[in-house]
N, C-alpha and C positions, 0 to 999 in steps of 0.2 A: 502492499498498499505506500507504502515511504518514496521509493522508487517511482509508482505511478505517479503521485503528484511531484516528485524531481522531473519526471519527463513535463508532464504540461506547465505550460507557462501563464496557462488561463487566470491564474487567481494571483499570480505576479505585475506589479506596476512594470518594472525594466525589466525581471528576469536574468539579469545579468548577474547576480550572482549566483544565481541557481545554475546558468550554464556554466560557468563557473568553478564550482564544482564536480556540477557531470563531467567537464572537460578534465577536472582533478584526478579526478575516479579511471576516464578512461586512459589517462595515463601512465596512470600506476599500474593497469594492465596490460597498456602497452610496453612498459617497462619490464613487467615480469614476464613476459612472452618474449621478451629480444633477448633478456639475460637467460632466462632459460633454453633458448635457442641457438645461444651466444655459445655459449658453456657446453653445450651438446657436439655444437661444429667445431669449435677451437682443441676444448680437453678431449672430445670423443669419450664425453659421458654420456649414461643412459639417460632417457628426460628423466627420470626421476631424481638419481643424482643433480643433475644440470639443476632442476625446479631447488633441490638444496641448495645445492650454491647462488642462487638467485634470489633466495630467499634472503638466506643469511648477510647475503652482500648487501644487499638492499635494508636489514633492519639491524644492521651493523652490530649482530649478536656477539660475532666476536667466536664463535663455534669454528673448530679445525677443517680446512677443505676435503676433501671428500681423497684425494691426493695431490701431491705437491704440485702446482701451477709449471705451465712452461711458462717461458718468457711470452709469448705472446696469449698466452692465458692471463699473467700478470698484466701486460700491455692492458689488456679487454678488462680488467677487472677494474683497473684505474679507470678508463675513460667510463664505464659503469658507474663507480662509485659518484662521479662527478657529477655525470649527466643526473641521477638520482637524488643528488642532493638537489639538483636546480629542481624536480618533480617535486620533492618534499617543501622546498619552499613555496612553492607554486600553490600546493594543498594546503599546507598553513594558512595560506595567507585568502585563498577562496574561501575555506573554511571559517576564518577569521571575520570577514566581510560577512557571508553570510549571515552569523550571526550579530555581530555588529547592525547590520540592517536592519535589524527583526524578520528576516526571514525565516527562521525557526520557527518562531511563535505566532507568524502569519501559515505555515505548512502545519504545525499543531492544531489551528484553529481550522482553516478547509479541512480538516482531518475529520475534526469533531462534525463540523459541519455537513461533510460528504456522509458519515454515520448516518446522523439523523433523518438527510431526506433520502438515503436509502429506506429506513425504517418507515416511510409514508407508506402508507395505502388511500384508496379513494379520498384524495384532497382537492381543495382547490384552491388559488392563488387567486387572489383580488389583483391585478393590482391600479391603484388610484383609489382616492373613496371619496369623491366627488359626485354629482348630482346621480350619474349612471350608476356608478359604484355604491354607493346605499341602494338604491334601487335593488342592483344583484344583491347585495348585502343583505338586504329584507326579506328578499325571493329564497335565498338558499334558509336563512333563520328558519323560516316559515316553515320549507316543507321539509326540514330537518337534515338538510345535506351540508 
């Protein structure tokens, strides 16, 4: 439900902070794929080991490598780490902007409203309560609608 709301910019005035957050998430996934394929290609790791190397490199956990890296693997790791510092900085910036602009509260509010709307059955919405709107409401009230 959260990602459904993130996909839809219809409730955001600018939608920019939501797009930035989405871009950060996509960049993270792309980085993970590039890292996995890079370690698999350069170091001839199986995909699971290559994914493991990508994750420990991104997370800077500092676990040991599956096996010592070649010079090409070390160069790839250096470039990969520097790239991920940029991705991380962008993600933090996007998330901070999302919170500061109040988008997270708007999203939560819209999720609540959507949930209430989904629970409605056999209802009528009268837009405007002027002369005709008043007549319509009186009619509905008299007919238990």
